[in-house]
C-alpha positions as CSV (number, residue, x, y, z in Angstrom):
1,M,-153.0,-106.6,-98.2
2,A,-149.5,-106.8,-98.9
3,S,-148.9,-108.4,-102.5
4,D,-146.7,-111.5,-100.6
5,L,-149.3,-112.0,-98.6
6,L,-152.5,-112.7,-100.8
7,L,-150.2,-115.0,-102.7
8,A,-149.8,-116.6,-99.4
9,R,-153.7,-117.0,-99.1
10,K,-156.1,-119.1,-101.4
11,A,-159.1,-117.0,-100.4
12,I,-159.7,-112.8,-98.8
13,Q,-162.4,-111.9,-96.8
14,V,-164.1,-109.0,-98.7
15,R,-165.0,-106.8,-95.8
16,I,-165.3,-102.8,-96.3
17,R,-161.5,-101.5,-95.5
18,F,-162.4,-97.9,-94.5
19,E,-162.5,-97.6,-90.8
20,C,-158.9,-96.2,-90.4
21,G,-158.4,-92.4,-90.2
22,F,-155.6,-92.1,-92.2
23,Y,-157.3,-92.3,-96.1
24,S,-156.4,-88.4,-96.0
25,R,-153.0,-90.2,-97.8
26,F,-154.3,-93.5,-98.6
27,G,-157.7,-93.1,-100.1
28,A,-160.1,-95.0,-101.7
29,C,-160.0,-92.7,-104.8
30,S,-156.4,-93.6,-105.8
31,R,-156.5,-92.4,-109.6
32,L,-152.1,-93.4,-110.3
33,G,-153.5,-94.9,-113.5
34,G,-151.7,-93.4,-116.1
35,L,-149.4,-91.3,-113.7
36,G,-145.7,-91.8,-114.1
37,T,-144.4,-90.1,-111.6
38,V,-145.3,-90.4,-107.2
39,K,-143.6,-88.1,-104.7
40,I,-143.1,-89.7,-101.2
41,S,-142.6,-87.6,-98.3
42,R,-141.7,-87.8,-94.3
43,S,-144.9,-87.1,-91.8
44,T,-144.6,-86.2,-88.7
45,K,-148.1,-85.1,-88.2
46,W,-148.7,-88.4,-86.6
47,V,-145.5,-90.9,-86.4
48,S,-142.7,-88.4,-84.6
49,D,-139.4,-89.4,-85.4
50,R,-138.9,-91.3,-82.3
51,M,-141.3,-94.0,-82.6
52,L,-140.6,-94.2,-86.1
53,N,-136.6,-95.0,-84.8
54,A,-138.0,-97.3,-82.2
55,L,-140.2,-99.3,-85.0
56,L,-137.2,-99.6,-87.0
57,R,-134.9,-101.0,-83.9
58,E,-137.7,-103.5,-83.4
59,Y,-137.5,-104.1,-86.9
60,E,-133.9,-104.7,-86.9
61,V,-133.4,-106.8,-83.8
62,N,-135.8,-109.0,-85.0
63,T,-135.0,-110.1,-88.3
64,E,-131.4,-112.3,-89.4
65,L,-129.9,-111.4,-92.8
66,S,-128.8,-115.3,-94.2
67,K,-128.1,-116.7,-97.8
68,G,-131.8,-117.1,-98.4
69,G,-132.7,-113.6,-97.8
70,L,-134.6,-112.2,-94.8
71,S,-136.0,-114.3,-91.5
72,Y,-137.7,-113.2,-88.4
73,K,-137.4,-114.4,-84.9
74,R,-140.8,-113.5,-84.6
75,Y,-144.1,-113.5,-85.6
76,D,-145.5,-110.3,-85.2
77,F,-143.4,-108.4,-87.9
78,R,-146.6,-107.9,-89.7
79,E,-148.2,-105.7,-86.8
80,L,-144.9,-103.4,-87.9
81,Y,-145.4,-103.7,-92.2
82,E,-149.5,-102.6,-91.1
83,I,-148.7,-99.4,-89.2
84,L,-145.2,-98.4,-90.9
85,P,-147.4,-96.3,-93.8
86,D,-148.6,-94.4,-91.1
87,A,-145.0,-92.3,-91.1
88,F,-144.8,-91.2,-94.6
89,V,-147.5,-89.1,-97.5
90,V,-147.5,-90.4,-100.8
91,S,-149.0,-88.3,-104.0
92,P,-150.8,-89.0,-105.6
93,M,-152.6,-91.2,-102.8
94,I,-152.9,-94.4,-103.3
95,R,-154.9,-97.4,-101.5
96,R,-154.1,-98.2,-97.4
97,S,-153.4,-101.7,-99.0
98,E,-150.9,-100.7,-102.0
99,A,-149.1,-98.5,-99.0
100,I,-148.8,-101.4,-96.7
101,G,-147.2,-103.4,-99.4
102,L,-144.8,-100.4,-101.1
103,F,-143.3,-99.4,-97.6
104,S,-142.9,-103.3,-96.2
105,K,-140.3,-103.5,-99.1
106,A,-139.2,-100.6,-98.9
107,L,-138.1,-101.5,-95.4
108,R,-136.7,-105.5,-96.0
109,E,-134.5,-103.6,-98.8
110,C,-133.1,-101.2,-96.2
111,R,-132.9,-104.0,-93.8
112,R,-130.5,-106.0,-96.7
113,A,-128.7,-102.2,-97.6
114,G,-127.9,-101.8,-93.7
115,T,-129.4,-98.8,-93.8
116,M,-132.5,-98.2,-91.3
117,N,-133.6,-95.0,-91.6
118,S,-136.7,-92.9,-93.2
119,E,-134.3,-91.5,-95.6
120,A,-133.5,-94.6,-97.4
121,I,-137.5,-96.0,-96.7
122,I,-138.6,-92.4,-99.3
123,K,-135.6,-93.7,-101.4
124,H,-136.5,-97.1,-102.1
125,A,-139.9,-96.9,-101.7
126,T,-140.0,-94.4,-104.8
127,A,-138.1,-96.9,-107.3
128,I,-140.1,-99.2,-106.3
129,Q,-143.1,-97.1,-107.1
130,K,-141.6,-95.8,-110.4
131,K,-140.8,-99.5,-111.6
132,A,-144.8,-100.7,-110.7
133,L,-146.0,-97.9,-113.1
134,A,-143.4,-98.7,-116.0
135,V,-145.4,-101.9,-116.1
136,P,-147.7,-101.9,-119.0
137,Q,-151.6,-102.5,-118.0
138,D,-153.3,-105.9,-118.5
139,P,-157.2,-106.2,-118.6
140,Y,-158.6,-107.5,-115.3
141,T,-162.3,-108.9,-115.1
142,L,-164.0,-110.0,-111.9
143,W,-167.6,-112.1,-111.6
144,T,-170.1,-112.9,-108.8
145,K,-173.8,-114.1,-108.6
146,F,-175.9,-111.1,-108.6
147,R,-179.6,-111.5,-106.1
148,A,-182.2,-110.3,-108.3
149,R,-185.1,-112.2,-109.4
150,D,-186.5,-112.9,-113.1
151,M,-182.9,-111.6,-114.7
152,A,-183.1,-114.1,-117.9
153,H,-186.5,-112.4,-118.7
154,S,-185.2,-108.8,-118.1
155,K,-182.9,-106.3,-119.7
156,G,-179.2,-105.7,-117.8
157,F,-177.8,-102.7,-117.1
158,T,-174.1,-100.8,-117.2
159,L,-172.5,-98.4,-114.6
160,A,-168.9,-96.8,-114.8
161,W,-166.9,-95.5,-112.3
162,R,-163.3,-94.5,-112.6
163,G,-162.4,-96.7,-114.6
164,V,-164.0,-99.9,-113.8
165,K,-166.9,-101.0,-116.0
166,L,-170.1,-103.0,-114.7
167,R,-172.3,-104.9,-116.3
168,T,-174.8,-107.4,-115.4
169,A,-176.0,-110.8,-117.5
170,S,-178.6,-113.4,-117.2
171,H,-176.3,-116.0,-118.2
172,L,-172.1,-115.4,-118.7
173,P,-169.8,-115.5,-121.6
174,A,-168.3,-119.2,-122.4
175,W,-165.0,-117.8,-121.5
176,L,-166.1,-116.7,-117.9
177,Q,-168.3,-119.9,-117.3
178,R,-166.6,-122.4,-114.4
179,E,-167.5,-125.8,-113.2
180,E,-167.4,-127.1,-109.4
181,Y,-164.4,-127.8,-108.1
182,L,-162.6,-129.1,-105.2
183,L,-160.3,-126.3,-103.7
184,N,-158.0,-127.8,-101.0
185,G,-158.5,-126.0,-97.4
186,V,-161.5,-124.5,-98.1
187,G,-163.8,-127.4,-99.7
188,R,-166.2,-127.5,-102.7
189,I,-166.6,-124.5,-104.7
190,Y,-169.6,-124.4,-106.8
191,P,-169.7,-121.5,-109.2
192,R,-173.4,-122.3,-110.8
193,K,-174.6,-121.5,-106.8
194,P,-176.8,-120.1,-106.0
195,D,-179.5,-121.4,-108.7
196,F,-181.7,-119.7,-110.8
197,Y,-179.7,-116.0,-110.6
198,G,-177.5,-113.7,-112.4
199,H,-174.6,-111.9,-112.5
200,V,-172.4,-109.1,-112.0
201,I,-169.4,-108.8,-114.4
202,L,-166.7,-105.9,-113.5
203,A,-163.8,-105.1,-115.6
204,C,-160.8,-102.8,-116.0
205,D,-157.2,-101.8,-116.8
206,D,-154.6,-101.9,-114.3
207,R,-150.8,-103.7,-113.7
208,N,-151.3,-105.7,-111.3
209,E,-153.9,-107.7,-110.2
210,D,-154.3,-107.0,-106.2
211,R,-154.8,-103.9,-107.0
212,A,-157.2,-104.2,-110.1
213,V,-159.3,-106.6,-107.7
214,D,-159.1,-104.0,-105.1
215,R,-160.7,-101.3,-107.8
216,M,-162.8,-103.6,-108.2
217,M,-164.4,-104.9,-105.2
218,D,-164.6,-101.4,-104.5
219,A,-166.3,-100.2,-107.3
220,L,-169.0,-102.7,-106.5
221,Q,-169.1,-101.7,-103.1
222,L,-169.7,-97.8,-104.3
223,M,-172.4,-98.8,-106.6
224,Y,-174.3,-101.5,-104.6
225,G,-174.1,-98.8,-101.7
226,L,-175.8,-96.3,-104.4
227,L,-178.3,-98.8,-106.0
228,N,-179.4,-99.8,-102.4
229,L,-179.8,-96.1,-100.9
230,Y,-182.1,-95.1,-103.5
231,E,-183.8,-98.9,-102.9
232,T,-184.7,-98.0,-99.7
233,W,-185.3,-94.4,-99.9
234,R,-188.2,-94.0,-97.0
235,R,-188.5,-97.8,-97.1
236,H,-189.9,-98.8,-93.2
237,T,-189.8,-102.7,-92.3
238,H,-191.1,-103.8,-89.2
239,W,-189.0,-106.4,-87.0
240,G,-189.9,-110.1,-88.1
241,G,-188.3,-111.8,-85.1
242,R,-185.0,-112.9,-87.5
243,N,-182.1,-110.9,-88.3
244,S,-182.2,-109.5,-92.5
245,T,-180.6,-107.2,-94.5
246,E,-181.6,-104.0,-94.7
247,G,-180.4,-103.6,-98.3
248,K,-181.0,-106.0,-101.2
249,L,-178.1,-106.3,-102.5
250,W,-174.3,-107.8,-101.5
251,P,-172.2,-110.0,-103.2
252,G,-172.6,-113.4,-103.4
253,P,-171.1,-116.4,-102.4
254,N,-167.8,-116.3,-104.2
255,Q,-165.6,-113.6,-106.8
256,F,-163.6,-115.2,-110.1
257,V,-161.4,-113.3,-111.0
258,F,-159.6,-113.2,-114.6
259,R,-156.9,-111.9,-116.4
260,K,-156.8,-111.2,-120.2
261,K,-159.9,-113.6,-120.7
262,E,-157.7,-116.3,-118.9
263,F,-158.6,-118.3,-115.4
264,R,-156.7,-117.1,-112.5
265,G,-156.5,-120.3,-110.7
266,E,-158.9,-122.5,-108.6
267,D,-156.7,-121.1,-105.3
268,R,-156.8,-117.2,-106.6
269,I,-160.7,-117.0,-105.8
270,W,-162.1,-114.0,-103.5
271,F,-164.9,-115.3,-101.0
272,N,-168.0,-113.2,-99.1
273,P,-167.7,-115.4,-95.5
274,D,-171.1,-113.6,-94.6
275,Y,-172.7,-115.5,-97.1
276,E,-175.5,-117.3,-96.5
277,E,-178.2,-119.3,-98.7
278,E,-181.1,-119.0,-96.5
279,A,-180.6,-115.0,-96.3
280,W,-179.5,-115.2,-99.8
281,E,-183.1,-116.4,-101.1
282,R,-185.1,-114.7,-98.3
283,F,-187.5,-112.0,-100.7
284,P,-184.4,-111.3,-103.1
285,P,-186.1,-107.8,-105.5
286,P,-187.4,-108.1,-108.6
287,M,-184.7,-106.8,-111.5
288,Q,-187.5,-104.5,-112.8
289,R,-187.1,-102.9,-109.7
290,I,-183.3,-102.5,-109.3
291,L,-183.2,-101.4,-112.8
292,Q,-186.2,-98.8,-111.3
293,V,-182.9,-96.9,-109.6
294,V,-180.6,-97.7,-111.5
295,P,-180.6,-93.9,-113.3
296,W,-180.3,-92.4,-109.9
297,A,-177.3,-94.7,-109.1
298,R,-175.6,-93.3,-112.8
299,K,-176.1,-89.9,-112.3
300,A,-174.7,-90.4,-108.1
301,L,-172.0,-91.8,-109.8
302,A,-171.7,-88.7,-112.2
303,A,-172.1,-86.4,-110.2
304,L,-169.5,-88.0,-107.5
305,D,-166.4,-87.6,-110.4
306,A,-165.4,-84.4,-110.1
307,H,-166.8,-84.0,-106.7
308,P,-164.8,-82.1,-104.5
309,L,-166.1,-83.8,-101.2
310,C,-165.6,-87.4,-103.8
311,D,-163.2,-88.9,-100.7
312,V,-165.6,-87.9,-98.0
313,L,-168.8,-89.3,-99.6
314,V,-167.4,-92.6,-101.6
315,R,-166.3,-93.8,-97.8
316,A,-169.6,-92.6,-96.2
317,I,-171.0,-94.8,-99.2
318,M,-169.3,-97.9,-98.8
319,L,-169.7,-98.0,-94.8
320,L,-173.7,-98.0,-96.1
321,Q,-173.2,-100.6,-97.6
322,D,-171.7,-102.7,-95.3
323,G,-174.0,-101.8,-92.6
324,F,-176.7,-102.9,-95.9
325,A,-175.5,-106.2,-96.5
326,T,-174.8,-107.3,-92.7
327,R,-177.5,-109.2,-90.7
328,D,-176.7,-108.1,-87.1
329,S,-177.9,-104.8,-86.1
330,S,-175.2,-104.1,-84.2
331,H,-172.9,-104.4,-86.8
332,R,-174.9,-101.9,-88.9
333,L,-175.3,-99.8,-86.4
334,L,-171.6,-99.3,-85.9
335,R,-171.4,-99.0,-89.8
336,Y,-173.9,-96.4,-89.8
337,W,-172.6,-94.0,-87.3
338,S,-168.9,-94.5,-88.8
339,A,-170.3,-93.3,-92.0
340,L,-171.9,-90.5,-90.2
341,E,-168.4,-89.4,-88.2
342,Q,-166.8,-89.6,-92.3
343,L,-169.4,-86.6,-92.7
344,Y,-169.1,-84.6,-90.5
345,V,-165.7,-85.4,-88.2
346,E,-162.4,-83.9,-89.7
347,P,-160.0,-86.9,-90.7
348,D,-157.1,-85.3,-88.9
349,A,-159.1,-85.3,-85.3
350,K,-156.9,-86.8,-83.0
351,S,-161.0,-88.5,-80.9
352,R,-164.2,-88.7,-82.9
353,S,-166.7,-86.9,-80.0
354,N,-169.9,-87.7,-80.2
355,D,-170.7,-84.4,-78.9
356,K,-169.8,-82.7,-82.8
357,V,-171.9,-85.6,-84.4
358,L,-174.7,-84.7,-82.6
359,E,-174.5,-80.6,-83.1
360,R,-173.1,-81.5,-86.8
361,A,-176.0,-83.8,-88.0
362,V,-178.9,-82.0,-87.2
363,F,-177.9,-78.9,-88.7
364,A,-181.0,-78.6,-91.0
365,E,-183.7,-81.4,-89.6
366,F,-187.1,-80.0,-88.7
367,E,-186.9,-80.9,-85.8
368,P,-183.6,-80.5,-84.4
369,E,-184.4,-81.3,-80.5
370,L,-186.0,-84.7,-81.5
371,S,-183.5,-85.8,-84.2
372,R,-180.4,-85.4,-81.3
373,W,-182.3,-87.2,-78.9
374,K,-182.2,-89.4,-81.4
375,L,-179.2,-89.7,-82.1
376,E,-178.0,-89.7,-78.7
377,H,-180.0,-92.8,-77.7
378,I,-177.8,-94.3,-80.7
379,A,-174.8,-93.0,-79.3
380,R,-175.5,-95.2,-76.2
381,L,-176.7,-97.7,-77.8
382,R,-173.0,-97.8,-79.5
383,N,-170.8,-97.2,-76.7
384,D,-172.8,-99.4,-74.4
385,Y,-174.8,-102.5,-76.3
386,V,-172.8,-102.7,-79.9
387,H,-169.3,-102.6,-78.7
388,A,-170.0,-104.8,-76.0
389,G,-171.6,-107.6,-78.3
390,G,-175.3,-108.5,-78.1
391,S,-177.4,-111.0,-79.5
392,G,-180.9,-109.4,-79.7
393,D,-182.3,-107.6,-82.4
394,D,-183.7,-104.5,-80.6
395,L,-181.8,-102.4,-83.0
396,H,-184.0,-102.6,-85.7
397,H,-186.1,-99.7,-85.6
398,M,-183.0,-97.0,-84.4
399,C,-181.2,-98.5,-87.3
400,Q,-184.2,-97.8,-89.8
401,F,-183.7,-93.9,-88.5
402,L,-179.7,-93.8,-89.0
403,R,-180.0,-95.3,-92.5
404,E,-182.9,-92.5,-93.6
405,L,-180.8,-89.7,-92.3
406,L,-177.5,-90.6,-93.4
407,A,-179.5,-91.6,-97.4
408,R,-181.0,-88.0,-97.2
409,H,-177.6,-86.2,-96.2
410,I,-175.7,-88.5,-98.5
411,N,-178.1,-87.5,-101.0
412,H,-177.7,-84.1,-100.7
413,W,-174.0,-83.7,-100.4
414,I,-174.3,-86.0,-103.5
415,F,-176.3,-83.6,-105.8
416,H,-176.1,-80.0,-103.8
417,G,-172.6,-80.5,-102.6
418,Q,-170.8,-79.5,-105.3
419,D,-170.0,-75.6,-105.1
420,F,-168.2,-76.7,-101.6
421,A,-164.0,-75.8,-102.0
422,D,-163.1,-78.9,-100.0
423,H,-164.8,-81.2,-96.8
424,A,-163.7,-78.0,-94.3
425,A,-165.9,-75.7,-96.0
426,L,-168.6,-78.1,-95.3
427,L,-167.7,-78.4,-91.4
428,Q,-167.7,-74.6,-91.4
429,L,-172.0,-74.7,-92.4
430,V,-172.9,-77.1,-90.2
431,K,-170.9,-76.4,-87.5
432,L,-173.4,-72.9,-87.6
433,P,-176.1,-73.2,-84.9
434,S,-179.3,-74.7,-86.0
435,D,-181.1,-72.2,-84.4
436,R,-183.2,-69.2,-86.5
437,A,-182.9,-66.8,-84.4
438,A,-179.0,-67.2,-83.4
439,L,-178.1,-67.4,-87.1
440,V,-179.9,-64.4,-87.8
441,Q,-178.4,-62.7,-84.9
442,M,-174.7,-63.8,-86.2
443,R,-175.7,-62.6,-89.4
444,E,-176.5,-59.3,-88.2
445,M,-173.1,-59.4,-86.2
446,I,-170.8,-60.2,-89.9
447,S,-172.3,-57.3,-91.5
448,R,-171.8,-54.7,-88.7
449,R,-167.7,-56.5,-89.1
450,L,-168.0,-56.0,-92.7
451,A,-169.3,-52.5,-92.6
452,Y,-166.0,-51.9,-90.4
453,L,-163.8,-53.2,-92.7
454,D,-165.7,-51.3,-95.7
455,T,-165.2,-48.1,-94.0
456,Q,-163.0,-46.2,-95.3
457,P,-160.5,-43.7,-93.1
458,A,-161.6,-40.1,-92.7
459,E,-158.6,-37.6,-94.2
460,N,-156.5,-35.9,-92.0
461,G,-158.3,-38.1,-88.8
462,A,-161.2,-36.2,-89.2
463,E,-164.4,-38.3,-88.3
């Protein structure tokens, strides 16, 4: 979210933000931390010059310059801010939220200067980003409630992901503790609730609060996704007649932000709009169970850090976690399917065909015909039921099948996909036929073709 929008709001909805198809340029694994240079260029892959010029004309016609700054004649100008980053490439890549803030600010500066073209936008955006990178980093801390029983009688754990440190604690240090207060327009905030639970504390260094919070929340989503993946490994549950989550871990009702050990203010909290006290209290996991799967999550994070498929796998895990945390089976199925698409569809594909997913996701299944049948059924549910919106929970068992398939595939590629050059190489593998006889025939033909290439031409043209 653009920084000026964040400042204007008293709370932000914590929701996964990875269904956009442009994360090859604006991604979740941004590493701008210590870099002092940035390169911004025009891209016509998604947005033609004609399309960009139409946006610039629309913006110019519906804005006015005055002594007080820039005023807007219409309320839909934020739609232009949202799509503007699609016309550019930033290297090293940055988050989508950062890109929206960067290019919207550059566009406003272009409007004031009277130079409405792509070259001017690139010039202003580059200057803005260089100035932002020159700002010294400050320590930021964020905490929320941790959904595990008996934390006071168990040891905690620590995890880390690209400069973000996570630790659990049964009690907060004095400087992080907050008492209840009334937030105007939101209601009463109870930092100590839910009662009798511990906390998860995240910390990182960054140049601004928005980016620091984005990084910490992304890291929390990733770590929760891995913990839930291993905690639910090969676990089946029966539908009990009421909606419940598949994962045991998700953020608490509020997330409180601190800078240099100072609370950022009562009106700058984040909140979880899906939080429900009854759901939180329903069968929380014991801390000892979480500690059993922490070593697997730690190994996975270490493997992901230098993984050639890091971006793809991280996005898939975050989508998986969003499915873990929801009580709505329709939303869960949609998120699980989106995670499968992240793994097995080209990131720049014009359309994400179900057939691609169906063919590629069964490449290593023991019974590919049966698995494909189930996935075809899920694809129909996704199109005919999920998007239409349903109130039932008849998707429970299909969600479990898809969750187990996803968990196996994600875990396999984390630990056995490090020898791929990139995502395209992975897709080359899974696009091969799943039928053994067809693969043997292909191997024979490839060997025969290589033999032609290896044959040296005879002298004087003699055979």
